[in-house]
N, C-alpha and C positions, 0 to 999 in steps of 0.2 A: 219552505214547501209545506203546505197544509191542505186539508180537504175542505173545500168550500161547498156551498149548497148546489152549485151548478158545474163544478169541475175541480181540477187541481190548481191551487193558487201558488204561484211562485213570485216572490218579490225581489229577486236578485238574478241578474243576467248570468252570472257565473254558475249559479245553481241550475238555471235553465239549460245552459250549454252542456254542463256535465250530464244532466238527465237526457238530453238529446243524443249525445254521443254514446253514453253507456248502454242505451237500448237501441241504438241505430235507428232513430226515428225519422230519418229523411223520407219525406213523402207520406208520413203517417201522422205526425203531430199537427194538430189544428187548434186555433185560438177561438175562444168564445166571442171575442170582440176585436175590432180593428186595433192594431198597434200603430200609434201615431207618434211622430216626433214633436218637438216643442213648438213647431210652427204649424201644427195640426195636419201635417202631410202624412198620408197613410204609408207605413213601411211594410206591414203585412196585413192583408185583409182577413177578416174573420172567416172561419170555416174553409179556408184554403190550405191545402197540405203544404207545410213548411219544408223548404229544401235546405240542404247543407249550405249552399251559397248565401242564403238569406241569414243564416245564423252567423256565418263568417262576416257578412256585411255589418250586422248589428255589433259584432265585437269591435269592428273598426271605428264605429261611430258612437261607441258607448259614452253615455253622458248627454247625448242629444235626444234621448227619449226617456220617458218615465218607466222605471224597471218594475212593472207590475203586469203579470201575465196570468190569464185565466185559461187553462188548458182544457179543451173539450175531451170528455171521457168517451171517445168513440169505441165501438166494439173491437176494432183492430188494435187500438192502443191498449185497452184492457187485456186483451189476449196476450200481447207482448209482455206486459207487466206481469201477468199471471205466470207465464212460462218462465220468466226470470226468477220468480219466487219458487216455483217448483224445482228449478235447478238447484237452488240453495238448499231446499228441503231434502232432495236426493243426497246431497253431500252430507247433511246431518245424519241421515240414516246409515250411510256407509261408515261413519266414524264411530258408531256405538254398537257393541256386540249384541246387546239385547234387541235393538232395532233391526239390525241385520238379520237376526234369526227370525223375527216376526214377519219380515218382509221378503224372505227367501222364496217362499212358495207363491204368494200373490204376484211378485215381480212388478212389471210395468203397470199392471192393472191397478195397483195401489196408488200409483202416482196420477193416474187418470182421475181417481176419486179426489185426490188433493186438488187437482186443477179445477174440477167441477165445484169443489167447496169454496175456492178462493176467487172464482171468476166474476163474482158480482162486483160492479165498478167501485162502490164505496169500500168494500172489504179489501179488494185487491190494492187500491191506492193507499189505504191506511196501512196495510201490511208493508207496502213498498216504502212509505215514509218511515215506518219504524225501522226497517232494515237499514235505511240510510242514516237516521238520526239517533237510533237507540239499538245498535246491532246486538248487544248482549241480551237485551229484553226480547228482541225479535227472535233470537236463537232459542231462548227459553220457551217462548210461546209456540214456536215450531215443534219443539221436542214434546211439549204437552199434546199438541195435535197429532204428532207422529205416533205416540204411544196410545192415545185414545183410539185412533184408527187401527193401529196394530192389534189392539184387543178386539175391536169390532170385526176385523177381517177373519177371525177364527171362531166367531160365534156360531153355534149350531142352528140358531134361529134365523129366519129370514124376515126382515122388516124393511119396508120401503125407505130408502134414503138413509139407512143406518150408517153407511160408510162416509158419505159426504158430511152428514150432520155430526158424526162423532169427531171427525177431524176439526171441523169448524168450531164445535163446542170446546174442544181442548185448546185450540188456538186463542179463542176469545175469552176463555174462563178467567184469565188473570191479566187481561189487557190493561186495565187501569192502574196496575200496581207493579212498577218496575222494581220495587224493593222486595227482594226474596224474604227478608225478615218479616215483613208484613204478612205475606202469605203463609209462611211456616207457622207463625203465631196463630193465624186463622185456621189452619189445619187442626190445631190443637184446641179450638174453642168453637162450640156450636154458635154462640152469640156473635163472635167476631166473624165467623164464616158467613152467617146470614147477612151481616152488614156489607162485607166485601162482595158477596155474591150478588146482592141487590145492585150494587154499583156496577159490577161487571155486566149484569143483565141489562141495565139501562144503556150502557155504552154499546153493547151488542145490538140492541134495538135501534140505536141511532145510526148504526152502520147497515141497517136493513137486513140483519140476520133473520133467518126463519124463526117464527114464534116458538117452534119446538126446541130450537137451540137456546133461545133466551130463557125459556121456562126450565129447561134442564140445568142451566147454569144457576138459576135462582133457587132451585130445589135440591141441589147437591148437599149431601150430609157430611158433617165432620166426623172424624174418627177419634174423638177426644180421649176416650178411655184407652184406646190402643196407643195413641201417641204418648200419653202420660206414662203408660206402662213401659214402653220401649225407652223413653227418655231416662228412666232409672234415676241414677244419681247425678245426671247431667245438670248443669246450671240452668234453672228454669226462670231466672230473672227476666222479666219482659222489658224490652226497650219500649220507648214511646211508640205507639202504633199509629204514627202520622201517615195519612194517606197521600202517597206520591202519585198524583193523578196524571194520566197521559193526555187528558183532554186538551191542554194547551199546546201539546205537541202536534196533535192530529187535526183539530178542527179550527177552520178559519172563522166560522160563525155557526150559530145554531141552524140545523137543517129545518126547513119549514115543515117537512112531513115526518120528523123524527117520531118514532113509536108506532107509526102506521106502516109496518114494514112488510107484512106478508099478505098477499092478495088471496092465496089459496088456503084452504083449511088443512092444518097440520094433523098428522096422525098422532092422537094422544097416547097411543101405546108406546111410542118412542120415548116419551119424556122420562119415565122411571128407568128404562134401560140405559139411556144416555146419562142420567144422573148417577147410576151405579158405576158405569164406566168411568165417569169423572172422579168418583171417590176412589176407585181402584187405581187410576192413573196418578192421582195426587199422593196416594200412599207409596207407590213405587218411587216417586220423586222425593218423598220424605225419606225413604230408605237410602236413595242415592246420596242425599245430603249427610245422613248419619254415618254412612259407610264409605264415604268418598276416598278414604285411604286404604280400604281393604284390597288385598291382592286378588281376592276371589269374589268380586262384587256380584256377578250374576248368580253364582252359587249361593251366596249369602241371601240375596234378594229372593231367590226361588224358595229357600227354606222358610223364610219369614212369611212370604205370601201364602204358601201351602198351610202352614200352621195356623195363621190367623184367619184364613178363609174357613178352615174347618172349625175354628172357634166361633164362627158366625159373623165376623166383621165384614166379610165380602161374599158376594154371590158366587157359589161354586160353578154355576153355569158359565160365568165369565172367566173364572180363574183356571179351571181344569184345562180348557183348550190351550191356554197360554203355557201352562206348565208342561203340557205334552210336547212343546217345542224344545224342551230341555230334558230329553230322556236320559242323558248321562247322569242326571241327579235324581232319577226316579225313585231308587231305593230309599234314599235319604228323605225326600219330601213325602213319600208314602208313609214312612215311619213317623214323621212329624205329624202328619194328619191323624194317624192312629193314636199318637200320644195326646193330641188335642181331644180326641174322643174320650180317652181315659180320664183326662183331667176334667172334662165336661161332666163326668158322672158324679163329681163332688157336689154334695148338697149345699156347700158353702162356696159360692162363686169365687174363683181365683185363689182358693186356699190349697188345693192339690197341686203339687209342682213336681213334674217328672224331670229327672236329670241323670246323666248328662245327655243332652239332645245331640244327634238324633237317636243314638243307641243308649237310651236310658236304662238304668239298672235298678233304680229306686224311685219311690214316690214318697214325698214328705208332706206334712201339713205346714204350710207357710205361716198360718195365723194361729196355730195350736188351738184349734177349736175342741175343747175338752169334751163337749157334749156330742161330738160326731161319732156315729157308730163305726166308722171306718178307722178310727184312730187306734193304733197299736201301742198300748202302754208297755213301757219297759224297753222299747226299741228306739232309743233316741239316737240322733245323729248330731255330733258336735262339729260345727263349722268354725274353724279357727281363724279364717279370713274370708272376706266377702268373695262369693263365687259368681261368675258371670254365666248366664245361661248359654248353652251351645248355640252358635250361629247368631249371637246377639239378640235372641228372642226373649222378651220379657225383662222384668226388672232383675237387678242383681240380688243374690241371696245374702242377707246381712250375716255378720258373725253372730253365733249363738247356738243354742241347742234346739233341735226340731224333732218332733215325734214322727214316726213313720205312719204311712197310710196303707191299709190292706189292698188298695187298688193296685199296689205294686205287683200283685199276683197276675194281673192282666198283661204285664210286660212280656212274659214268656210267650203269650199268644202272638204278640207283634213279631217276635223273632221267627216264629213258625210261618206266619203269613209272608214275611219278607223273603224267607228261604223258598217258599212256594212260588 
């Protein structure tokens, strides 16, 4: 089963039969050309709705005809395929606590956006092929789309098509790369992310995705500094970054009009917003990978997101509405944002380090910058063993002696504000 220039190509009767019955396509499925037996007798005429009895007959005479089928992508067939995809996506939402919380308020409206995003024939069919042939990759792409839309659903701004394009962008952003290792490495490298984003953008264009989606995928930024900081002492040895392309899975042959996908002018205001949503989405998935064994996954993620958004890695207009869905953690993530503000006053970037988070009681100079006016001489802290930052935020503190920073005086103000 592959996507051809004029329809869905199937070269195995068993696959055709499974497709027909899985989606209940009796009276819906149509062929682009006559199906003939080896004596050139027509078995099924082109553009005539195929009935169940005809499929059963083909099964009886299998071997008497060439098993090559070009399925017409009628609007009815595309709608059925799209609805089947939306059903799977609803299941993914119900399985994850973060997704459930983001989709509680919008409810069914959110899945209408998903339907609208996927209903383009080439996109819907490609997604269905992935679901059948690479289910794990399909599930991952769906979750990227789910989170991207989940972020967009709570934006305070109103932009045309922000919901449908955010889901589609997330879904297509890693389409060519079934290897999670490839993408995790790319998250950590601006150069690598540019390379894979260009490849993903090209494939999205081949599927006739809106130009605004293609350009958002191509322009998404890496969070290299953040990823390296959080990786800490983890093994950073890079595996060979071989590109595992999905092109051979999806495409029967090159589309004649690939790249000429959008007839209408896209709203350029969407591109930077979508690109920022994608960076935020990827960061959350990066955390899911790092924290997969945590018993308090959502709590840990909310702390890190709050802290690093305040550090300037992510747009607070995107982050704050998402954090508000988790008010049970509000005191802690507000505290972390205030700690980020205090650390940000350090004239030497990344040297001030407040701990333990979120209820920090001290601030030290990680790099012992002796020329810094904030340094408190004579107030050393001796770390006898490496210390991990609270909530897995930032690098571990190595063993050694550290001098204190007078920004520590600001910590009392945090406690007062939190109490208020």
